[in-house]
C-alpha positions as CSV (number, residue, x, y, z in Angstrom):
1,X,14.8,-6.2,-20.4
2,X,12.6,-3.1,-21.7
3,X,10.7,-3.2,-24.9
4,X,10.6,0.8,-24.6
5,X,14.1,1.7,-24.2
6,X,15.5,3.7,-27.2
7,X,18.2,2.5,-29.5
8,X,21.6,2.9,-28.5
9,X,25.2,2.2,-29.5
10,X,27.6,0.5,-26.7
11,X,31.0,0.5,-27.2
12,X,33.4,-1.8,-25.5
13,X,37.2,-2.7,-26.0
14,X,37.6,-6.4,-26.5
15,X,41.4,-6.9,-27.6
16,X,44.3,-4.9,-28.4
17,X,43.8,-2.1,-30.7
18,X,39.9,-3.5,-31.1
19,X,36.7,-2.4,-30.1
20,X,32.9,-3.6,-30.5
21,X,30.3,-1.0,-31.4
22,X,27.0,-3.0,-30.4
23,X,24.0,-1.3,-31.8
24,X,21.1,-2.5,-30.0
25,X,17.6,-2.7,-30.7
26,X,15.5,-3.7,-27.3
27,X,12.5,-4.4,-29.4
28,X,11.8,-7.1,-32.2
29,X,13.9,-5.4,-35.7
30,X,11.9,-6.7,-38.2
31,X,9.7,-9.2,-39.8
32,X,11.8,-12.0,-40.5
33,X,11.7,-15.7,-38.6
34,X,14.9,-15.5,-36.7
35,X,13.6,-12.7,-35.1
36,X,10.3,-14.5,-33.6
37,X,11.5,-14.9,-29.9
38,X,11.4,-11.0,-29.9
39,X,14.2,-10.3,-27.6
40,X,15.8,-7.5,-29.3
41,X,19.0,-7.8,-31.4
42,X,22.3,-5.9,-31.8
43,X,24.3,-5.9,-34.7
44,X,27.7,-5.8,-34.0
45,X,30.2,-3.9,-35.7
46,X,34.0,-4.0,-34.9
47,X,37.0,-1.4,-34.9
48,X,40.4,-2.4,-35.3
49,X,43.2,0.6,-34.9
50,X,46.8,-0.1,-35.8
51,X,48.9,1.2,-38.1
52,X,45.7,1.1,-40.8
53,X,42.4,1.1,-39.4
54,X,39.4,-0.8,-40.3
55,X,35.9,-1.4,-39.8
56,X,34.1,-4.8,-39.7
57,X,30.6,-5.2,-40.5
58,X,28.8,-1.6,-40.4
59,X,25.1,-2.0,-39.4
60,X,21.8,-1.4,-41.2
61,X,20.0,1.6,-42.0
62,X,17.9,1.6,-38.8
63,X,21.0,2.2,-36.8
64,X,23.2,4.7,-39.4
65,X,22.7,7.9,-37.6
66,X,23.6,6.9,-34.2
67,X,26.3,4.4,-35.7
68,X,27.7,7.2,-36.9
69,X,27.7,9.6,-34.0
70,X,29.3,7.1,-32.0
71,X,32.1,6.1,-34.3
72,X,33.0,10.0,-34.6
73,X,32.8,10.7,-31.1
74,X,36.0,8.1,-30.2
75,X,37.4,8.4,-34.0
76,X,38.5,10.4,-36.9
77,X,36.9,9.1,-40.1
78,X,38.9,10.5,-42.2
79,X,41.7,8.4,-41.3
80,X,39.7,5.3,-42.0
81,X,41.3,2.9,-44.5
82,X,39.1,-0.4,-44.8
83,X,35.5,-1.6,-44.3
84,X,35.5,-5.1,-44.0
85,X,32.0,-6.8,-45.1
86,X,31.3,-10.3,-44.0
87,X,28.3,-9.9,-46.2
88,X,26.1,-7.3,-48.3
89,X,22.9,-7.0,-48.4
90,X,20.6,-3.7,-49.6
91,X,19.7,-2.8,-45.9
92,X,23.2,-1.7,-45.2
93,X,23.7,0.8,-48.4
94,X,22.5,3.5,-46.5
95,X,25.5,3.4,-43.9
96,X,27.9,2.6,-46.3
97,X,26.7,5.7,-48.2
98,X,27.3,7.9,-45.4
99,X,30.4,6.6,-44.6
100,X,31.9,7.0,-48.2
101,X,30.2,10.6,-48.0
102,X,32.2,11.7,-44.9
103,X,35.5,9.4,-45.7
104,X,35.7,9.0,-49.6
105,X,38.9,7.4,-49.4
106,X,37.5,3.8,-48.1
107,X,38.8,0.6,-49.6
108,X,36.0,-2.1,-49.0
109,X,37.1,-5.5,-48.4
110,X,34.9,-8.7,-49.1
111,X,34.3,-11.8,-51.0
112,X,33.9,-12.0,-54.9
113,X,30.1,-12.4,-54.6
114,X,30.3,-9.5,-52.1
115,X,31.9,-7.2,-54.5
116,X,29.1,-7.9,-57.2
117,X,26.2,-7.4,-54.6
118,X,28.3,-3.9,-53.3
119,X,28.4,-2.5,-56.6
120,X,24.4,-3.1,-57.0
121,X,23.8,-2.0,-53.3
122,X,25.1,1.1,-53.6
123,X,24.9,1.7,-57.5
124,X,28.4,2.8,-58.0
125,X,30.8,0.9,-60.4
126,X,34.0,2.7,-59.4
127,X,34.2,1.8,-55.7
128,X,37.6,0.6,-54.4
129,X,37.1,-2.9,-53.4
130,X,39.6,-5.6,-52.3
131,X,38.6,-8.8,-53.2
132,X,39.4,-11.5,-50.7
133,X,39.3,-15.0,-51.9
134,X,40.8,-17.0,-49.1
135,X,44.3,-16.7,-49.9
136,X,45.3,-13.2,-49.8
137,X,46.0,-11.2,-46.5
138,X,45.4,-7.8,-44.9
139,X,48.4,-6.5,-42.9
140,X,47.0,-3.2,-40.7
141,X,50.4,-3.5,-39.1
142,X,51.5,-4.5,-35.0
143,X,50.4,-8.2,-36.2
144,X,46.8,-7.7,-37.5
145,X,47.5,-9.4,-40.3
146,X,44.2,-10.4,-41.1
147,X,43.2,-13.5,-43.1
148,X,40.0,-14.5,-44.9
149,X,37.8,-17.2,-45.0
150,X,34.7,-17.5,-47.5
151,X,32.0,-19.3,-45.9
152,X,29.2,-19.0,-48.4
153,X,25.8,-20.5,-48.2
154,X,22.6,-20.2,-50.5
155,X,21.2,-17.7,-48.1
156,X,24.5,-15.6,-47.7
157,X,26.4,-16.8,-51.0
158,X,29.0,-13.9,-50.3
159,X,29.4,-14.4,-46.7
160,X,33.1,-14.2,-45.8
161,X,34.8,-14.8,-42.1
162,X,37.6,-12.6,-40.8
163,X,40.9,-13.6,-38.7
164,X,43.0,-11.4,-36.7
165,X,46.0,-13.5,-35.5
166,X,47.3,-10.6,-33.3
167,X,44.1,-11.2,-30.8
168,X,43.4,-14.5,-32.0
169,X,39.6,-13.5,-32.8
170,X,37.3,-15.0,-35.6
171,X,34.7,-12.3,-37.0
172,X,32.2,-15.1,-37.7
173,X,29.4,-12.8,-39.5
174,X,26.3,-14.9,-39.5
175,X,27.9,-17.8,-37.9
176,X,27.5,-18.4,-33.8
177,X,24.8,-15.6,-33.1
178,X,21.9,-15.0,-31.5
179,X,19.0,-12.5,-31.3
180,X,19.2,-11.3,-28.2
181,X,19.8,-7.8,-26.6
182,X,21.0,-6.6,-23.2
183,X,24.2,-5.1,-21.4
184,X,26.3,-8.1,-21.7
185,X,29.0,-8.0,-24.2
186,X,30.4,-11.8,-23.6
187,X,28.6,-15.2,-22.7
188,X,29.3,-15.4,-19.2
189,X,27.2,-17.7,-18.0
190,X,26.9,-18.9,-21.7
191,X,24.4,-21.6,-21.1
192,X,21.2,-18.9,-20.7
193,X,22.1,-18.5,-24.3
194,X,21.5,-21.7,-25.3
195,X,17.9,-21.6,-26.4
196,X,18.6,-18.2,-28.3
197,X,21.5,-19.7,-30.2
198,X,19.7,-23.2,-31.2
199,X,16.5,-21.2,-32.3
200,X,18.8,-18.9,-34.4
201,X,21.0,-22.1,-35.8
202,X,17.5,-23.9,-36.6
203,X,15.8,-20.6,-38.0
204,X,19.1,-19.8,-40.4
205,X,21.6,-22.4,-40.6
206,X,19.8,-25.6,-40.6
207,X,18.5,-25.5,-44.2
208,X,22.3,-24.9,-45.0
209,X,23.9,-27.3,-42.8
210,X,26.0,-28.9,-45.7
211,X,27.5,-25.4,-46.1
212,X,28.0,-24.8,-42.2
213,X,29.8,-28.4,-41.9
214,X,32.2,-27.2,-44.7
215,X,32.5,-23.8,-42.9
216,X,33.2,-25.5,-39.6
217,X,36.0,-27.8,-41.6
218,X,37.7,-24.5,-42.4
219,X,37.7,-22.8,-39.2
220,X,39.2,-25.3,-37.4
221,X,42.4,-24.7,-38.5
222,X,42.7,-21.3,-36.8
223,X,44.0,-21.2,-33.3
224,X,40.7,-19.2,-31.8
225,X,39.5,-17.5,-28.8
226,X,36.9,-15.6,-29.3
227,X,34.0,-15.7,-31.9
228,X,33.1,-12.2,-32.9
229,X,29.6,-12.9,-34.1
230,X,27.3,-10.4,-36.3
231,X,24.5,-10.7,-33.7
232,X,24.2,-10.9,-29.8
233,X,26.8,-11.8,-27.3
234,X,30.5,-12.6,-28.0
235,X,31.1,-16.2,-27.9
236,X,34.3,-16.7,-25.4
237,X,33.1,-18.9,-22.4
238,X,30.8,-21.1,-24.3
239,X,33.2,-21.5,-27.6
240,X,33.7,-24.7,-27.3
241,X,30.9,-26.4,-26.6
242,X,28.6,-23.8,-29.2
243,X,31.2,-25.2,-31.8
244,X,30.2,-28.9,-30.9
245,X,26.8,-27.8,-30.7
246,X,27.0,-26.6,-34.5
247,X,28.8,-29.8,-35.3
248,X,25.9,-32.0,-33.8
249,X,22.9,-29.9,-35.1
250,X,24.5,-30.0,-38.6
251,X,25.0,-33.7,-38.6
252,X,21.5,-34.1,-37.4
253,X,20.5,-32.6,-40.8
254,X,22.9,-33.7,-43.3
255,X,22.5,-37.6,-42.1
256,X,18.5,-37.4,-42.2
257,X,17.2,-39.8,-44.8
258,X,14.4,-38.0,-45.7
259,X,14.8,-34.3,-47.5
260,X,13.3,-31.5,-49.4
261,X,15.1,-29.5,-52.2
262,X,13.8,-25.9,-51.4
263,X,14.9,-23.8,-54.6
264,X,14.6,-20.3,-54.5
265,X,15.8,-16.7,-55.9
266,X,15.4,-13.5,-54.0
267,X,15.0,-10.0,-55.6
268,X,15.0,-7.8,-52.5
269,X,15.0,-10.6,-49.7
270,X,11.3,-11.2,-49.6
271,X,11.1,-14.7,-51.4
272,X,14.3,-15.6,-49.2
273,X,12.4,-14.7,-46.0
274,X,9.4,-17.0,-47.3
275,X,12.0,-19.6,-48.2
276,X,13.6,-19.3,-44.6
277,X,10.3,-19.7,-43.0
278,X,9.0,-22.6,-44.9
279,X,12.4,-24.0,-44.2
280,X,11.8,-23.8,-40.8
281,X,8.4,-25.4,-40.9
282,X,10.4,-28.7,-42.2
283,X,13.1,-29.0,-40.5
284,X,11.1,-28.7,-37.0
285,X,9.1,-31.4,-38.0
286,X,12.3,-33.9,-38.5
287,X,12.7,-33.5,-42.3
288,X,15.9,-32.1,-43.6
289,X,16.2,-29.1,-46.2
290,X,18.7,-28.9,-49.0
291,X,18.5,-24.9,-49.3
292,X,19.2,-24.0,-52.7
293,X,19.7,-20.0,-54.4
294,X,19.4,-21.1,-58.1
295,X,21.5,-17.7,-58.7
296,X,24.5,-18.9,-57.4
297,X,23.9,-22.8,-58.0
298,X,25.2,-25.2,-60.7
299,X,22.6,-27.1,-62.6
300,X,24.3,-30.3,-61.9
301,X,23.9,-29.7,-58.2
302,X,20.2,-28.8,-58.5
303,X,19.7,-31.9,-60.3
304,X,21.8,-34.0,-57.5
305,X,19.6,-32.5,-54.9
306,X,16.1,-32.9,-56.7
307,X,17.0,-36.7,-56.9
308,X,18.0,-37.1,-53.6
309,X,14.9,-35.7,-52.0
310,X,11.7,-36.7,-51.3
311,X,9.7,-33.7,-52.6
312,X,11.0,-30.3,-53.6
313,X,9.5,-26.5,-53.2
314,X,10.2,-23.4,-55.7
315,X,9.8,-20.1,-54.8
316,X,10.0,-17.3,-57.2
317,X,9.8,-13.2,-57.2
318,X,8.3,-11.9,-60.0
319,X,10.7,-9.1,-62.0
320,X,8.8,-7.2,-65.3
321,X,5.8,-9.9,-65.3
322,X,8.4,-12.8,-65.0
323,X,10.2,-15.2,-63.1
324,X,13.7,-14.6,-63.3
325,X,16.1,-16.5,-65.6
326,X,17.9,-18.8,-63.0
327,X,14.2,-20.0,-61.7
328,X,13.0,-20.3,-65.2
329,X,16.4,-22.6,-65.7
330,X,16.0,-24.4,-62.4
331,X,12.1,-25.4,-62.9
332,X,13.0,-26.7,-66.7
333,X,16.0,-29.0,-64.5
334,X,13.5,-30.0,-61.7
335,X,10.4,-31.0,-65.0
336,X,12.9,-33.1,-66.7
337,X,14.7,-34.8,-63.0
338,X,11.9,-35.1,-60.9
339,X,9.6,-37.9,-61.2
340,X,6.1,-37.0,-60.2
341,X,5.6,-39.0,-57.6
342,X,7.3,-36.7,-56.0
343,X,5.5,-34.1,-53.5
344,X,5.6,-30.4,-55.4
345,X,5.3,-26.7,-53.5
346,X,5.5,-23.4,-55.0
347,X,5.6,-20.0,-53.7
348,X,6.5,-16.4,-54.5
349,X,6.7,-12.7,-53.3
350,X,5.9,-9.6,-55.8
351,X,5.3,-5.8,-56.1
352,X,2.2,-5.5,-58.7
353,X,1.7,-9.0,-60.3
354,X,2.5,-12.4,-59.6
355,X,3.0,-14.3,-62.7
356,X,6.3,-16.0,-61.8
357,X,4.2,-18.1,-59.1
358,X,1.6,-18.6,-61.5
359,X,4.0,-19.8,-63.9
360,X,5.3,-22.5,-61.5
361,X,2.5,-23.6,-60.5
362,X,0.4,-24.2,-63.6
363,X,3.9,-26.3,-65.1
364,X,4.0,-28.2,-62.1
365,X,0.4,-29.0,-62.2
366,X,0.3,-29.7,-66.2
367,X,2.9,-32.3,-65.5
368,X,0.8,-34.3,-62.6
369,X,2.6,-33.5,-59.4
370,X,0.9,-33.3,-56.1
371,X,1.3,-30.2,-53.6
372,X,2.1,-30.5,-50.2
373,X,0.4,-27.1,-49.3
374,X,-1.5,-24.4,-51.3
375,X,0.5,-22.4,-53.3
376,X,1.9,-19.1,-51.4
377,X,1.8,-15.8,-52.9
378,X,2.8,-12.8,-51.0
379,X,2.5,-9.0,-52.0
380,X,5.4,-6.7,-50.9
381,X,7.1,-7.9,-47.4
382,X,5.7,-10.5,-45.6
383,X,4.3,-10.0,-41.9
384,X,4.3,-12.1,-38.7
385,X,1.0,-14.0,-39.7
386,X,2.5,-14.6,-43.3
387,X,5.5,-16.3,-41.7
388,X,3.5,-18.3,-39.3
389,X,1.3,-19.5,-42.5
390,X,4.5,-20.4,-44.3
391,X,6.1,-22.3,-41.3
392,X,3.0,-24.2,-41.0
393,X,2.9,-24.7,-44.6
394,X,6.6,-26.4,-44.3
395,X,5.3,-28.4,-41.2
396,X,2.1,-29.8,-43.4
397,X,4.8,-30.4,-46.2
398,X,7.1,-32.6,-43.8
399,X,4.3,-34.6,-42.2
400,X,2.9,-35.4,-46.1
401,X,6.3,-36.7,-46.9
402,X,6.4,-38.4,-43.6
403,X,3.3,-40.3,-43.7
404,X,3.7,-41.4,-47.3
405,X,6.7,-43.1,-46.2
406,X,5.0,-44.7,-43.1
407,X,2.4,-46.5,-45.6
408,X,5.6,-48.2,-47.7
409,X,6.8,-49.1,-44.2
410,X,4.3,-51.3,-42.7
411,X,3.7,-50.4,-38.9
412,X,4.7,-52.8,-36.4
413,X,2.6,-53.7,-33.4
414,X,3.1,-52.1,-30.2
415,X,5.9,-53.7,-27.8
416,X,5.1,-54.4,-24.0
417,X,7.1,-51.1,-23.3
418,X,4.9,-49.3,-25.7
419,X,1.7,-50.9,-24.4
420,X,2.9,-50.2,-20.8
421,X,3.9,-46.9,-21.0
422,X,0.8,-45.6,-23.0
423,X,-1.1,-46.4,-19.6
424,X,0.7,-43.5,-17.9
425,X,-2.4,-41.3,-17.7
426,X,-2.6,-37.3,-17.6
427,X,-5.4,-34.6,-17.7
428,X,-6.7,-33.7,-21.0
429,X,-6.0,-30.2,-21.7
430,X,-6.0,-27.4,-24.6
431,X,-2.8,-25.1,-24.6
432,X,-3.6,-21.6,-26.5
433,X,-1.2,-18.9,-27.1
434,X,-0.8,-15.6,-28.9
435,X,1.5,-13.0,-29.5
436,X,0.9,-10.3,-32.1
437,X,-0.9,-11.3,-34.9
438,X,0.3,-15.1,-34.5
439,X,-2.1,-17.6,-32.5
440,X,-2.0,-21.1,-31.9
441,X,-3.6,-23.9,-30.0
442,X,-2.7,-27.8,-29.0
443,X,-4.6,-30.3,-27.3
444,X,-2.2,-31.8,-24.4
445,X,-2.5,-34.6,-22.0
446,X,1.5,-34.5,-21.1
447,X,1.3,-32.0,-18.4
448,X,2.3,-32.5,-14.9
449,X,2.8,-30.1,-11.9
450,X,6.3,-29.8,-11.1
451,X,6.7,-26.9,-8.1
452,X,4.5,-26.0,-5.4
453,X,6.4,-22.4,-5.0
454,X,6.4,-21.2,-6.9
455,X,3.1,-23.1,-8.5
456,X,4.4,-24.4,-12.0
457,X,4.0,-27.0,-14.1
458,X,5.8,-29.0,-17.1
459,X,4.3,-29.6,-20.4
460,X,5.4,-31.7,-23.2
461,X,5.2,-30.0,-26.7
462,X,6.0,-31.8,-29.9
463,X,8.5,-30.1,-32.0
464,X,6.3,-30.4,-35.3
465,X,3.3,-28.5,-33.6
466,X,2.8,-25.1,-34.8
467,X,2.2,-23.7,-31.2
468,X,5.5,-24.5,-30.2
469,X,7.0,-21.4,-31.7
470,X,4.7,-19.4,-29.1
471,X,6.4,-21.9,-25.7
472,X,9.9,-20.5,-25.9
473,X,11.4,-18.9,-22.8
474,X,9.3,-15.4,-21.9
475,X,6.5,-16.3,-24.0
476,X,2.9,-16.7,-22.1
477,X,0.2,-19.1,-22.6
478,X,-2.9,-20.4,-21.2
479,X,-3.9,-23.9,-20.0
480,X,-7.2,-24.9,-20.4
481,X,-8.4,-28.0,-18.3
482,X,-11.1,-29.8,-20.0
483,X,-14.4,-31.3,-18.1
484,X,-15.4,-34.6,-18.3
485,X,-18.7,-34.9,-20.2
486,X,-18.1,-32.1,-22.6
487,X,-14.7,-32.5,-23.6
488,X,-15.2,-34.8,-26.5
489,X,-16.5,-31.5,-28.6
490,X,-13.4,-29.5,-27.7
491,X,-11.0,-32.5,-28.3
492,X,-12.5,-33.3,-31.9
493,X,-12.2,-29.7,-32.9
494,X,-8.2,-29.4,-32.0
495,X,-7.7,-32.8,-33.2
496,X,-8.7,-31.9,-36.4
497,X,-6.0,-30.8,-39.3
498,X,-5.9,-26.9,-39.6
499,X,-4.8,-25.5,-42.7
500,X,-1.6,-23.5,-42.6
501,X,-2.4,-19.9,-41.2
502,X,-6.0,-21.3,-40.2
503,X,-7.5,-19.6,-37.3
504,X,-8.3,-22.4,-34.2
505,X,-10.7,-20.3,-32.9
506,X,-13.0,-19.5,-35.0
507,X,-15.7,-22.1,-34.1
508,X,-15.5,-22.0,-30.2
509,X,-16.4,-19.9,-27.4
510,X,-13.5,-18.1,-26.0
511,X,-12.5,-14.6,-24.2
512,X,-9.1,-13.0,-23.8
513,X,-6.5,-13.4,-21.0
514,X,-4.6,-10.6,-19.9
515,X,-1.5,-12.0,-22.3
516,X,-4.1,-12.1,-25.0
517,X,-4.2,-15.9,-25.3
518,X,-7.8,-17.4,-25.6
519,X,-9.9,-18.7,-22.8
520,X,-12.2,-21.6,-23.8
521,X,-15.1,-20.6,-21.7
522,X,-16.5,-24.3,-21.6
523,X,-13.2,-25.7,-20.2
524,X,-13.0,-26.7,-16.4
525,X,-10.7,-24.4,-15.3
526,X,-7.9,-22.4,-17.1
527,X,-4.4,-21.5,-15.9
528,X,-2.2,-18.2,-17.1
529,X,1.7,-19.3,-17.3
530,X,4.6,-18.0,-18.3
531,X,7.6,-20.0,-19.8
532,X,10.5,-20.1,-17.6
533,X,12.6,-22.9,-19.7
534,X,12.9,-25.6,-21.9
535,X,14.4,-28.4,-22.6
536,X,15.1,-30.5,-25.6
537,X,13.7,-34.4,-25.0
538,X,13.6,-36.5,-28.2
539,X,11.1,-35.3,-30.8
540,X,9.4,-32.8,-27.5
541,X,10.3,-29.9,-26.1
542,X,10.0,-30.2,-22.2
543,X,8.6,-26.7,-21.4
544,X,8.5,-25.4,-17.6
545,X,6.2,-22.6,-16.5
546,X,5.2,-21.1,-13.8
547,X,1.4,-20.3,-13.1
548,X,0.4,-16.7,-12.7
549,X,-3.2,-16.7,-12.3
550,X,-6.1,-19.1,-12.9
551,X,-9.8,-19.8,-12.4
552,X,-12.1,-23.0,-11.6
553,X,-15.1,-22.5,-14.1
554,X,-17.2,-24.9,-12.7
555,X,-17.0,-26.2,-9.2
556,X,-18.8,-29.6,-9.6
557,X,-17.1,-30.8,-12.7
558,X,-14.4,-33.4,-13.1
559,X,-11.2,-33.3,-15.1
560,X,-11.1,-35.1,-18.3
561,X,-8.7,-37.5,-18.6
562,X,-7.1,-39.6,-21.5
563,X,-6.8,-43.0,-21.8
564,X,-4.1,-44.4,-24.7
565,X,-3.2,-48.0,-25.7
566,X,0.5,-47.5,-26.8
567,X,3.1,-45.0,-26.2
568,X,3.3,-44.3,-30.0
569,X,-0.3,-43.6,-30.3
570,X,-2.1,-39.9,-29.4
């Protein structure tokens, strides 16, 4: 895949009277955590041409021009009857306005919250809108009698899935997608997308696992042969397996006994993006998140989530120098519900001033709450480095909660098996990685050579490590092999706790490898590696990487090895 390819629209027939228009971006589309694998994405739109015609999910403004050109080459927009929206966000406004200009006869089809969002996004109260609450159908003729299934969650309170009984296609909007771009329309050889689909779920769906389970129950009633997703390849060959995986992944979250209530509102999407990155950091550390958009959540639901949670985090935009009313209401509920031994956090985005974040922080401090990370204040839209900081802050928050639980539960002495496993010796290394503005590192001793041709190795990376995000398929890293005798300084440096976003390389001698990843010049040797595959292994990812280059820096040195007392201790 070339990241320099121009954006385009791929048009392909997928069923009777039905075509897909895949607006393709071969490079990363925008600064949001779910795009962090940087494999590009597709914004999938669908055209059903029967006695009546409908477009499902036009793309955002970065594709407006090329999308409309592709559409007009194949279809007279003056004949368009309906535009069906799985969800509404401001990013789609430019495309929808352009469509309305050419085809003012359009009737929009969406959920009730979607109708409110649509009128606000288009700054037009006189739109023709059909609101679908779940019982209504829309007959396009020739058996295309569309059914609608509301599947709301805190991030997308207006989400609506559409089912066509004629083709047995379920248009799933955000569900079952993946951010990966290519020529393949369907998911032949679907296992190659497993990592991308899991990462997408972890970023977008895991904080809303309870709502995902509810959506899966609703969708189970429909005989489906294909998921027409909002992003990535269509799900046909791996449909049963992906549905099962969504159930299992959601169950892992909803059955967790340690949760964080993540309460926020978002004016322009920036605070929601911060919330998503924080949630990703929490869930990767093995703690569940109950994500709550307080604009769409009843007070009793907020109260119940806070009572159940081990900690809570509140996020807010600043509008006119104040926190929005739903945030102020939610803050009042938290202060009257949460005992002050619960861990707290605060974050927010703003344009000119950040009074809302200051208000939340001061109220929580005055009430005696302990903070799990330093309050996060972000001006305008977050960038990659900011999202990394948020993710690491979420992980820190989760680890503080887990440590507190361990203190309350006295540790048991290591078993014979754990003592025996602990005697497996590994070379002591430091894995370093950098991509764009994001960089990280970790001390590693679970490293093994895995292949001769090509030369390759495996390395176990804990799920809650900050560097884990930089060890996906296609990423590059440097494995620095430490030298007996001078390894203690580097070992001590990389074992110490780093604050969210803190530079791991500020006080060590390093130079850049070809990939940009740091080489530790005091190491015995280094290997530049490229990740080929990953396998989920309990609380770790087992990463297989091939060696692209390397160098022995000290011909007389000896490899430092790591001796442990138990399998449960580093």
